[in-house]
C-alpha positions in Angstrom: 0.0 0.0 0.0 1.6 3.3 -1.1 1.9 5.6 1.9 3.2 9.0 2.8 4.2 9.7 6.4 4.8 13.4 7.4 6.5 13.8 10.8 7.0 17.0 12.9 10.6 18.3 13.0 10.8 18.1 16.8 9.7 15.8 19.6 9.9 12.1 20.2 6.2 11.1 20.9 3.4 12.0 18.6 -0.3 11.4 18.1 -1.0 10.3 14.5 -3.9 10.9 12.1 -4.7 8.8 9.0 -5.9 10.8 6.0 -8.0 8.8 3.6 -8.9 10.3 0.2 -12.3 10.0 -1.5 -13.3 7.6 -4.3 -11.3 8.0 -7.6 -8.6 10.2 -6.0 -5.2 9.5 -4.4 -3.1 10.7 -1.5 -1.4 13.3 -3.6 -4.3 14.3 -5.9 -7.2 16.8 -5.6 -5.0 19.8 -6.1 -2.8 18.4 -3.3 -5.6 18.9 -0.7 -4.4 16.1 1.6 -0.9 17.4 1.4 -2.0 20.8 2.5 -4.1 19.3 5.3 -1.1 17.1 6.3 1.1 20.2 6.5 -1.2 21.9 9.0 -1.5 18.7 11.1 2.3 18.4 11.2 2.6 22.0 12.2 0.3 21.2 15.2 2.8 18.5 16.3 0.8 15.5 14.9 2.1 12.8 12.5 0.0 12.7 9.3 -0.3 9.5 7.3 -1.8 9.4 3.8 -2.5 6.2 1.9 -3.6 5.3 -1.6 -6.7 3.0 -1.6 -7.0 0.0 -3.9 -6.5 0.8 -7.6 -6.2 4.5 -6.9 -3.1 6.7 -7.1 0.0 4.4 -7.0 -1.9 1.4 -5.4 -2.2 -1.2 -8.1 -4.2 -3.7 -6.0 -7.5 -4.7 -7.7 -10.5 -2.5 -7.3 -12.4 -5.6 -6.3 -10.7 -5.2 -3.0 -11.8 -1.6 -2.5 -13.4 -0.7 0.8 -12.8 -0.3 4.5 -14.1 -3.8 5.3 -11.5 -5.4 3.0 -8.7 -3.1 4.2 -9.5 -3.9 7.9 -9.5 -7.7 7.2 
């Protein structure tokens, strides 16, 4: 699963937030919306994690496997 992890510059313990894009998008698409949100989260001292869902962005896994139920399993 392609992933982008943005970590604050200082500190040694962080909360983390998973950012999940909408259908037919990707972690670095939509005019870099998630990247801009991630930047603000990191500025607040929180780790921001972005993923590409099945068959979107750089994730080449079959669209038949799309959905939170499949990802959790």
